[in-house]
mmCIF file of the C-alpha atoms, coordinates in Angstrom:
data_MODEL
# 
_entry.id   MODEL 
# 
loop_
_atom_site.group_PDB 
_atom_site.id 
_atom_site.type_symbol 
_atom_site.label_atom_id 
_atom_site.label_alt_id 
_atom_site.label_comp_id 
_atom_site.label_asym_id 
_atom_site.label_entity_id 
_atom_site.label_seq_id 
_atom_site.pdbx_PDB_ins_code 
_atom_site.Cartn_x 
_atom_site.Cartn_y 
_atom_site.Cartn_z 
_atom_site.occupancy 
_atom_site.B_iso_or_equiv 
_atom_site.pdbx_formal_charge 
_atom_site.auth_seq_id 
_atom_site.auth_comp_id 
_atom_site.auth_asym_id 
_atom_site.auth_atom_id 
_atom_site.pdbx_PDB_model_num 
ATOM 1  C CA . MET A 1 1  ? -0.282  4.204   -48.677 1.00 0.00 ? 1  MET A CA 1 
ATOM 2  C CA . LYS A 1 2  ? -1.280  1.155   -46.560 1.00 0.00 ? 2  LYS A CA 1 
ATOM 3  C CA . VAL A 1 3  ? -4.599  -0.184  -47.535 1.00 0.00 ? 3  VAL A CA 1 
ATOM 4  C CA . LEU A 1 4  ? -6.336  -2.635  -45.029 1.00 0.00 ? 4  LEU A CA 1 
ATOM 5  C CA . ILE A 1 5  ? -8.566  -5.397  -46.818 1.00 0.00 ? 5  ILE A CA 1 
ATOM 6  C CA . PRO A 1 6  ? -11.340 -7.072  -45.816 1.00 0.00 ? 6  PRO A CA 1 
ATOM 7  C CA . SER A 1 7  ? -11.150 -10.633 -45.228 1.00 0.00 ? 7  SER A CA 1 
ATOM 8  C CA . PRO A 1 8  ? -13.516 -11.999 -48.234 1.00 0.00 ? 8  PRO A CA 1 
ATOM 9  C CA . LEU A 1 9  ? -11.012 -10.602 -50.566 1.00 0.00 ? 9  LEU A CA 1 
ATOM 10 C CA . PHE A 1 10 ? -7.903  -11.936 -49.664 1.00 0.00 ? 10 PHE A CA 1 
ATOM 11 C CA . SER A 1 11 ? -8.443  -14.361 -52.251 1.00 0.00 ? 11 SER A CA 1 
ATOM 12 C CA . TYR A 1 12 ? -7.381  -11.817 -54.403 1.00 0.00 ? 12 TYR A CA 1 
ATOM 13 C CA . THR A 1 13 ? -4.225  -10.537 -52.057 1.00 0.00 ? 13 THR A CA 1 
ATOM 14 C CA . ALA A 1 14 ? -2.798  -14.146 -51.703 1.00 0.00 ? 14 ALA A CA 1 
ATOM 15 C CA . GLY A 1 15 ? -4.059  -13.925 -48.090 1.00 0.00 ? 15 GLY A CA 1 
ATOM 16 C CA . LYS A 1 16 ? -2.824  -10.035 -47.408 1.00 0.00 ? 16 LYS A CA 1 
ATOM 17 C CA . SER A 1 17 ? -4.938  -8.162  -44.686 1.00 0.00 ? 17 SER A CA 1 
ATOM 18 C CA . ALA A 1 18 ? -2.929  -4.916  -45.623 1.00 0.00 ? 18 ALA A CA 1 
ATOM 19 C CA . VAL A 1 19 ? -1.116  -4.413  -48.776 1.00 0.00 ? 19 VAL A CA 1 
ATOM 20 C CA . ASP A 1 20 ? 0.583   -1.205  -50.048 1.00 0.00 ? 20 ASP A CA 1 
ATOM 21 C CA . ALA A 1 21 ? -0.684  1.062   -53.007 1.00 0.00 ? 21 ALA A CA 1 
ATOM 22 C CA . TYR A 1 22 ? -0.852  4.333   -54.240 1.00 0.00 ? 22 TYR A CA 1 
ATOM 23 C CA . GLY A 1 23 ? -2.634  6.798   -55.930 1.00 0.00 ? 23 GLY A CA 1 
ATOM 24 C CA . ALA A 1 24 ? -3.767  10.544  -55.808 1.00 0.00 ? 24 ALA A CA 1 
ATOM 25 C CA . THR A 1 25 ? -7.393  9.673   -55.083 1.00 0.00 ? 25 THR A CA 1 
ATOM 26 C CA . LEU A 1 26 ? -9.272  6.559   -53.581 1.00 0.00 ? 26 LEU A CA 1 
ATOM 27 C CA . SER A 1 27 ? -9.902  5.924   -57.438 1.00 0.00 ? 27 SER A CA 1 
ATOM 28 C CA . ALA A 1 28 ? -6.273  6.132   -58.661 1.00 0.00 ? 28 ALA A CA 1 
ATOM 29 C CA . VAL A 1 29 ? -5.758  3.362   -55.465 1.00 0.00 ? 29 VAL A CA 1 
ATOM 30 C CA . LEU A 1 30 ? -8.438  1.039   -56.696 1.00 0.00 ? 30 LEU A CA 1 
ATOM 31 C CA . ALA A 1 31 ? -6.435  1.051   -59.791 1.00 0.00 ? 31 ALA A CA 1 
ATOM 32 C CA . ASP A 1 32 ? -3.318  0.159   -58.167 1.00 0.00 ? 32 ASP A CA 1 
ATOM 33 C CA . LEU A 1 33 ? -5.070  -2.415  -56.646 1.00 0.00 ? 33 LEU A CA 1 
ATOM 34 C CA . GLU A 1 34 ? -6.423  -4.036  -59.781 1.00 0.00 ? 34 GLU A CA 1 
ATOM 35 C CA . ARG A 1 35 ? -3.022  -3.972  -61.285 1.00 0.00 ? 35 ARG A CA 1 
ATOM 36 C CA . GLN A 1 36 ? -1.324  -5.771  -58.404 1.00 0.00 ? 36 GLN A CA 1 
ATOM 37 C CA . PHE A 1 37 ? -4.389  -7.916  -58.060 1.00 0.00 ? 37 PHE A CA 1 
ATOM 38 C CA . ALA A 1 38 ? -6.330  -8.634  -60.748 1.00 0.00 ? 38 ALA A CA 1 
ATOM 39 C CA . GLY A 1 39 ? -10.183 -8.918  -60.451 1.00 0.00 ? 39 GLY A CA 1 
ATOM 40 C CA . ILE A 1 40 ? -10.377 -7.128  -57.209 1.00 0.00 ? 40 ILE A CA 1 
ATOM 41 C CA . ARG A 1 41 ? -11.655 -3.732  -58.327 1.00 0.00 ? 41 ARG A CA 1 
ATOM 42 C CA . PHE A 1 42 ? -14.976 -5.382  -60.046 1.00 0.00 ? 42 PHE A CA 1 
ATOM 43 C CA . ARG A 1 43 ? -15.820 -6.551  -56.172 1.00 0.00 ? 43 ARG A CA 1 
ATOM 44 C CA . ILE A 1 44 ? -15.377 -3.326  -54.931 1.00 0.00 ? 44 ILE A CA 1 
ATOM 45 C CA . VAL A 1 45 ? -16.691 -0.814  -57.588 1.00 0.00 ? 45 VAL A CA 1 
ATOM 46 C CA . ASP A 1 46 ? -19.541 -2.019  -60.363 1.00 0.00 ? 46 ASP A CA 1 
ATOM 47 C CA . GLU A 1 47 ? -19.393 -0.736  -64.312 1.00 0.00 ? 47 GLU A CA 1 
ATOM 48 C CA . GLN A 1 48 ? -20.816 2.756   -63.496 1.00 0.00 ? 48 GLN A CA 1 
ATOM 49 C CA . GLU A 1 49 ? -17.904 3.775   -61.080 1.00 0.00 ? 49 GLU A CA 1 
ATOM 50 C CA . ARG A 1 50 ? -19.665 3.546   -57.993 1.00 0.00 ? 50 ARG A CA 1 
ATOM 51 C CA . MET A 1 51 ? -19.245 1.418   -54.931 1.00 0.00 ? 51 MET A CA 1 
ATOM 52 C CA . ARG A 1 52 ? -20.727 -1.508  -54.741 1.00 0.00 ? 52 ARG A CA 1 
ATOM 53 C CA . PRO A 1 53 ? -23.331 -1.541  -52.370 1.00 0.00 ? 53 PRO A CA 1 
ATOM 54 C CA . HIS A 1 54 ? -21.969 -3.194  -49.582 1.00 0.00 ? 54 HIS A CA 1 
ATOM 55 C CA . MET A 1 55 ? -18.804 -2.060  -49.755 1.00 0.00 ? 55 MET A CA 1 
ATOM 56 C CA . ARG A 1 56 ? -17.644 1.141   -47.535 1.00 0.00 ? 56 ARG A CA 1 
ATOM 57 C CA . PHE A 1 57 ? -14.342 2.915   -47.749 1.00 0.00 ? 57 PHE A CA 1 
ATOM 58 C CA . PHE A 1 58 ? -12.685 4.960   -44.892 1.00 0.00 ? 58 PHE A CA 1 
ATOM 59 C CA . ILE A 1 59 ? -9.913  7.429   -45.502 1.00 0.00 ? 59 ILE A CA 1 
ATOM 60 C CA . ASN A 1 60 ? -8.084  8.314   -41.768 1.00 0.00 ? 60 ASN A CA 1 
ATOM 61 C CA . GLY A 1 61 ? -11.113 6.863   -39.627 1.00 0.00 ? 61 GLY A CA 1 
ATOM 62 C CA . GLU A 1 62 ? -13.493 8.800   -41.944 1.00 0.00 ? 62 GLU A CA 1 
ATOM 63 C CA . GLN A 1 63 ? -16.084 7.196   -44.036 1.00 0.00 ? 63 GLN A CA 1 
ATOM 64 C CA . THR A 1 64 ? -16.531 8.594   -47.685 1.00 0.00 ? 64 THR A CA 1 
ATOM 65 C CA . PHE A 1 65 ? -18.254 7.807   -50.650 1.00 0.00 ? 65 PHE A CA 1 
ATOM 66 C CA . ASP A 1 66 ? -16.413 10.064  -53.163 1.00 0.00 ? 66 ASP A CA 1 
ATOM 67 C CA . LEU A 1 67 ? -13.947 7.806   -55.458 1.00 0.00 ? 67 LEU A CA 1 
ATOM 68 C CA . ARG A 1 68 ? -12.443 11.450  -56.325 1.00 0.00 ? 68 ARG A CA 1 
ATOM 69 C CA . GLN A 1 69 ? -11.697 11.370  -52.568 1.00 0.00 ? 69 GLN A CA 1 
ATOM 70 C CA . PRO A 1 70 ? -7.545  13.622  -52.760 1.00 0.00 ? 70 PRO A CA 1 
ATOM 71 C CA . LEU A 1 71 ? -5.382  11.513  -50.901 1.00 0.00 ? 71 LEU A CA 1 
ATOM 72 C CA . HIS A 1 72 ? -1.788  12.107  -49.491 1.00 0.00 ? 72 HIS A CA 1 
ATOM 73 C CA . PRO A 1 73 ? 0.792   9.457   -49.177 1.00 0.00 ? 73 PRO A CA 1 
ATOM 74 C CA . THR A 1 74 ? 0.184   9.087   -45.249 1.00 0.00 ? 74 THR A CA 1 
ATOM 75 C CA . ASP A 1 75 ? -3.235  8.016   -45.637 1.00 0.00 ? 75 ASP A CA 1 
ATOM 76 C CA . SER A 1 76 ? -4.394  5.161   -43.962 1.00 0.00 ? 76 SER A CA 1 
ATOM 77 C CA . ILE A 1 77 ? -7.120  3.481   -46.455 1.00 0.00 ? 77 ILE A CA 1 
ATOM 78 C CA . GLN A 1 78 ? -9.650  0.668   -44.656 1.00 0.00 ? 78 GLN A CA 1 
ATOM 79 C CA . ILE A 1 79 ? -12.278 -1.198  -47.103 1.00 0.00 ? 79 ILE A CA 1 
ATOM 80 C CA . VAL A 1 80 ? -15.000 -2.790  -45.517 1.00 0.00 ? 80 VAL A CA 1 
ATOM 81 C CA . GLN A 1 81 ? -17.222 -5.113  -46.202 1.00 0.00 ? 81 GLN A CA 1 
ATOM 82 C CA . ALA A 1 82 ? -20.769 -5.034  -45.002 1.00 0.00 ? 82 ALA A CA 1 
ATOM 83 C CA . LEU A 1 83 ? -21.811 -8.245  -43.637 1.00 0.00 ? 83 LEU A CA 1 
ATOM 84 C CA . SER A 1 84 ? -25.947 -8.817  -44.821 1.00 0.00 ? 84 SER A CA 1 
ATOM 85 C CA . GLY A 1 85 ? -28.212 -11.784 -44.742 1.00 0.00 ? 85 GLY A CA 1 
ATOM 86 C CA . GLY A 1 86 ? -30.848 -12.695 -42.391 1.00 0.00 ? 86 GLY A CA 1 
# 
């Protein structure tokens, strides 16, 4: 399935804004991303398997907070990094 990557993580994907990754759940897709792009997963989830506060996930345009979210091969995943600052 296609995974859209936020620009702050392009350094992990060699500048690619979209990559293919596979898994039956969002967590499994993140594991596949880590296999392909070492270090990327830690920027998205923390040591306790929780999404980092500045990261958001959208499956087919719907926001999810559940890493156990079941996925289908035709699903589209978008990882969004919220802007912060003031």
